[in-house]
N, C-alpha and C positions, 0 to 999 in steps of 0.2 A: 480612507476613502470617504468623501463628503456624502451624505445623502442625497439623492437624486431628487431634483425639482420638476414637477410637471404643471402645466397651466391651460386652463380651459375658458374659452369665451362663447357666451352664448349670444348671439346676434338676435334679439328679439325686435318685436315691431314698438314696443313700448320703452324698453331699457336694453342697453347692452351691458352684460354682466361678466366681468372676469374674475376668475379665482385661481390664486397660485398656491400649491401645495408641496410640502415636503413628504416623501415617501419614507415613512419612519416605520420599519418592521413590519413592512407589507400594509400598512396602512395610511390613510390621507390625513395629514395635519395640515389644516388651512393656516398660511402664514400671510396672505395678502389677498384684499378684496378691493375691486373698482367696480362702480356703478355709474353709467351716465344715461341721461334720456336719449332715446333714438331719434334720428333724424336721417333722412335719405335712405329708409327702410319701410316697406309698407307690406303688410300682411307676410312678414317673414322675409321678404325679397329685397335685395339692394336695387333701388332705382335711381340713386345718385352716388357714384363711386366716390367722388370727393369728398361729399359731406359725411357720407358713411365712414370713409377712412379717418376724417378727423374725431367722430364719435368713438370708434372703436380705439384709437389712439389714446384718447382721454381716459377711457376706462381701463385699458392696459397700464397706462402711466400711473394712475391712482393705485392700482394693485401692486406695480412695482415699488412705488415709494412706500407703501406699508410694508412690502417684504424686505425692502433693502437690497434689491438686487434687480439685474436686468435681464429679460427673457431673451432667449435665443429664437424660440417659436412658441406656438399655441396650438391646442387642438380646438376646432370649431364646430358649431353646430349649424345645420342646415334645415330649414324648415319652410312651410308654405303649402298652398292648396296643392300645388303641383306634385307633391310626394304622395306616391300610390304604391300599394304592395301587392304582390301577387304569388300564388303558389306554383311551384313547377317540379317535374319529376325527370330524373337521369337514369339511364339503364346502360350497363357496360357488361361484357363478358370477361370473367376473371382469367388471366392468362398467366399469373405467376406461377411460380416453383410450388408445387402441391396443392395449387389452388388457394393458398392463403392470403387472406386479405391483409395488404400493408398499405402503409401511407400513399404509396403511388396509385393504388386502386381507388382510395379514397378521394385522391386529387381528380383521377380520371373521371369518376362518376360525378362529382361535384361540377366540373367543367361541362359534362354532358347536360346536367341540370340547368346550368347558366346559359346554354345555347338556345336563346328564345328570340324570336323577332320582336323587335321594338321600333317605333318610328323613329325617324333620323334625328328628331330634336330631343330624345330622351335617352338616357344612360342608366346603367345599374350601379347605385350608391353602396348597397350592402347585399350580401347575399349569406343567409342565415340557415344553418342545417336544423331540420327538424327530425327526421327519423330515417333509418335504414331499413331494407329488406333484403334477405339473402335465400335465394332459391324458395321464394314465397314465405319465408318465416319474417313476418312483420314486427314492428315496433321495436326495432333493435337500435340503441342509441350509439354504441360503437362496435362496429364489426372487426375491427382491426383484431388479427390473431386467429379468427374463426375461418373455416374452409367452406367453399362453394364455387358454384360456377356461374351464377348471374347475381349481379349486384344492383340493387336500386337505391336512389337516394332522393327523399323529398325535401325541398328545401324552401324558405320564403325570400321572395327577392324584392328589395325597396328600390324604386326607380325614381328619377326626378328629371326636370327639364335641364338640358346642358347648358344652356346661357345663365341660368341662375347659378348654377356651380362655377362657371367660368368668370362671372361678375364678383361671386364671393373671393375667388382667388385673386383675382387683379386688385381688389380692395385690400387684401391682406398684404400682397406683394407691395404695395406702395409704402407700407410701414415695416418693411423688411422681414416679413413672415412668410413662410412658404406657401401657407393654404393646401398643404397637401393632405393633412391629417383631418377629415371631414366626417361627422358622424350624424346620422339622423337625430333631430332634437328629441322627439318621442321615445325612440331606443334607449336615448342616453337617461331621460327622465326615468323610465322603466328601472334602469340599472341602478339609480339612485334610491328609489323608494320601495321597490317591490321585493319581498323575501322569496327564497327559493321555494318554501312550502306553498306560497301564494301561485307562483308560476306552474309547479307541479299540479295543484288542485284545479287551477283554471281561473284565470283573472283578467279583467280589461281595465288597462290604465287609461285614464282620462286626463289629458293635460289641456287645461282650459287657459289660453294666453290672451293676449291683449285682443287681437283680430281673428285668431284661428283656434279650433278645438281639433287635438291630435287624439287618436285612439290606436292603442296597440294591445292585441290579444295574446294572451298565453294559453295554450292548452297542453297539458302534460309536459310541462317544462319548456315547450316550444313556441316560436312566434307563428301565428297562423293569419292574422290580418292586421294591416296598417292603413290608416287612412287619416286625411286632414280635412277637417271641414271648415268652410269659410265663414265662421261665427265665432265671436268670443267676447271677452270683457268689455271692449270698446262698443259693441252694439248695446249693452246695458247702459253704458254712459250715454250714448246717443238717445235712448229712450228716456232717461231721466231728463236730459236736457230739454227735450220736446215736451214731455209730460207735465215738467215743473216750470217750463219758461225760463231756464237759465242757462248760462253759458257752459260750454263743455267743460271747462275747468272747475266750475261750481259744481257741476253734475258729477264730475270724478269726485270730488271732495265729500260730497253727500252719499256718494256710493261707499266710499271707504270708511267714513265716520258714523254712519247710520244704517248703511245697508244691511238688508236681510232677506235671503231667498225664500223662505217659508213663513206665510203670514200667520199660521197657527201660533208661532212664537213670539208674536209681537202683540203687547197690551194695546188695548185701545186709548189707554191713558198716557202712552209714551208720544211724546212731541219733539219736533226739531226746529232749528231757526234756519230759514231760506233766506239768502239773500235777495233783494230786489234791484231791478236796474238803476233805481234813484239812488241807490247807496242805504237803504232802509233793509229792514229784515221783517219777514212774516213768520208766524207760528203755523206749522204744518204737522198735522199727526203723521206719526211713523208709519203707520200702516198704508198711508198713501203712497210712500216710498216703495214698501214691499209689494202693493199691488202693481207697481211698474216693473218691478225687478222680477218677481216671480213668472209672469207669463213668458219673458224672454228665456229665463232659464229652463221652463218647462219645453220651450222649443228646442233648446240644446239637447236635453233629455231625449225628446222624441226622436231627433236625428240620430242620436247614439243608439238608441233602440233599433232603429231602421238598419243601421249598421251591422249591428249584433244578430238581428234576424237574417241578414243576407247570408251568413255563414252558419246558421242553425246552431248557434252556440250558446244560448241563453240558459240552457239546462246543463252546460259542461262548466258554467263559471261558479264553482263551488266557493272561491274565495270572493266573489262579487265584484264590485266596482271599486276602484282606488282613483280618486281624484287629487290632482296636483296642479301646479301652475299659480300665477298670481291671483286669478279669480276664484281659485279654490278657497281662499281665505275668507270669502264672504260668508258670514253665520249662515247656518240652517241647510247647507246644500246637501250633506249627507241625509239630513231628516227629510227634505223633499225628494231626495232620489230613492228613498227606501220606501216613501209613500206614493211614488209615481206609479200609475197603472200602466202595465204593460199592454193590455188590451181591452176589450169590451166586456170580458168576463169578470174584470174587477181584481184580477191577480196582480200584486205588488211586484215591483222590481227587488232583486236581490240585495244582499247586504251592501253596505258602502262605508267607506272610511276615507280619511284625508291623509295623503301620502306626504312625508316630509323626510329629507335627507337626515339621516339619525347615525350614520357609520362613520363619521368624522370627527377629528379632534382639532384642537386649536381655537381659531377663531369661529365659535359656533353660534355665539349670539345673533350673528346676521345671517350666516350660511344655512343654519337649521330653519328653512322656510320654504314653503312650496314654489316660492318664486325663483329660488336657488336650484330647483331639482334637476334641471338639464345640465348647467355648467358643472354641478357636482357629478352629475353622471357621466359627463364627458371624462372627468379625472378618474372615476371609476373603471371606465372600459379602458382607458388607455393604462390604468395600473395593472387590469386583467390581462392585456395583450402584452404588456412588457415586463411579465413576471420575471423572466429569464433573459431579458434584454437590458444591456448596459446604457441607461439614460444619461446624458452627459448633464452634469451639475451646471449651474448658472454662475456667473462672475457677481461679486458684489458691485453695487450700483454706486458710481462716482461722478461727480459733475464733468470730468474729463472724458469719460467712457462713452462712446458712441455706440450705437446697436451695431451689430455684426450680423451677416447673412447667416441663416441657419444651415447647420450642416447635418441636420437629422435628428429628429426625436427619437426616431427607433433605427437599429441598423438595417432592419428591412422594414418598410412601411406596411403593417398589416392590411390596409385598406387600398393600397395602390393598385390592386388587380381589379377592384371593383369600381375606383373612382379615379378618373383621369388624372 
């Protein structure tokens, strides 16, 4: 039997990234990568289906060409400020034989916990188990096999706007993909870069993308908070453009080539060449650029701290903050975060590091990059869900072969009950 193939697509605001991997001995072996600049997508939301369709198709075709095969379907990320998380509790009476907890009771109590009131324009994307309680005994991770009369479940529910998901599915349908396997982007990023020990000790993953910053908090191994903030790397670029009076394209280049987020790391002697409208260049101290970048990054940090204070979890994050996403590549980010003051008392924020996908093999020179955390995480989550499921292999790509409609990445879609 040939080794199964899986593929993920991260539909981002700046780029659409596709990664194809072979599942080899339970690990992800990257064999194809495609990347294309985004169009028809704003803040993670598709605003023009036809244009977005072309961009996603180009990204997947690049990956197919590199891998030498044709995809039947893909797992895709969903992102945007509309993504919101909340915690819920379900309670049932145990009526099984001998009052023993079986999978049936687990399914019942989870359904009870998911029975929440949502506005008509929102839907559940994911429901994630936190912990169980049996007859008042708390902090149970798996109650199966135990005996009791009252079973409670705490879960974290991630919701989103229905029309965003519908437009994403319509876009994928136009290029013959089903669009049924959808995962929240920040949840995927967490799977790619966080270690189990970090989740158990308490950690906040911060994915700073093009136009949004996503936060997901793990406490004692479970998800307790999810939110997407409407600010990202593009706002830094806009600040540079206004501050140095250059085009957005030039500002982006300056940010990538010379940008630093923490002024203490920049020497007053460092300079850079800045293009002028008349085609000439002018010499500008690098510190000037950092003085533009740092306030915006500090604003993002302040918004992060506000979110963490909402759930009173700052003292519970023993593993600190883990930054990922394309903007996490800016030098000095962790230094600034570790020296950022949490309050007027002068206490500094907890430890910080940059998260990079490091559990993959194959074409790692491109994929081991914070910008690829989401798409690698999509593959990791699909691998985890499909460990005991027969994933169909893909056919070698030939000029005569045309795409065929997808017949199912999984025998049973693990997300179908949560995502239309």
